[in-house]
N, C-alpha and C positions, 0 to 999 in steps of 0.2 A: 457590509463585508461584504465582497468583490466574489467570486462564484471562483478562483481561486482562491483566496483566503477556505472558501468554505470548504471549496474538495482539498486542500491541506489536514482541517481541524477535523473532517469523515474520518479521514484517514490515519493521523494521528490519534482516532478515535477507535477505527478496527481495529489496530496496532497496537493497542493497547489491551485489549477485547481478547483476541483473539493470536497476536505474532509471541509472545512466549517471550520476551525480551529479557534478559539482563539488567534493563537500562530503563529509567519512566522515554516513554514515547513522546511526550511532551518537550521533554528536552534536548531529546534529538539535534542536531544540524541534519538539514532537508537530503544532505548531500552524502547524511552518514551512512555506514553498509549497514542494512539492518541484523546481516547473517554475523557479520560481529563482533553487530551486541546482543547473539542469543538467536534472534532465528534458526527455525531447524528447516528444513526443507518439508517434516509434514507441521508445524504451522503454518509456514504461506503457502499452502495451499485453505484450512480452516480463513486464512489471511484471503486471499483470493475470490473462497463461496463468497465469505462477510464483503466483501467490495463488491462483491457482484450484486448482494440481493441489496448494497444504498444507495449504490450508484443507477442499479437500472439494467445495469451492460449482463456483455457475458464475453469473456475472454478467448477469442477465437485461440485454435491451436498454433498460431507461429507467435500466439504471444505468451504464449507457458513456458517462461524457463527465467532461470535465475536473475538473469539482470534485466528481465521487466522488473521484480519486485527486492531488486536489492539497493534504495532509499527511496524514502518518499519524493524524489523528484522525479526517479524512473519510475513509478507510479504512478504520479500527476502525469508525468506525458502518458503514459498509456490507456490515461482513460483520456486525453484528449484526443488522445487519437481514435478513442471509440464515441466522440460527441461528449461525455459521462463530464468532463472540466473546463 
């Protein structure tokens, strides 16, 4: 499994456990809008905290916005910028 595949698997697990999605995280397209799939702003904070623990990173203030957590791809991109994926 590549690092990117591992990152996506971990992100999906975090979303399943903390995202409060109305759909199965494993069935989502990497570009599916997580907010349209049921994730609330409150749940996105829980997702962010879980991702920080999972990947041993801290999201800086400039990344604390809705677009960073909108899709699995956007989360992967943000983690890549932090050197985690």
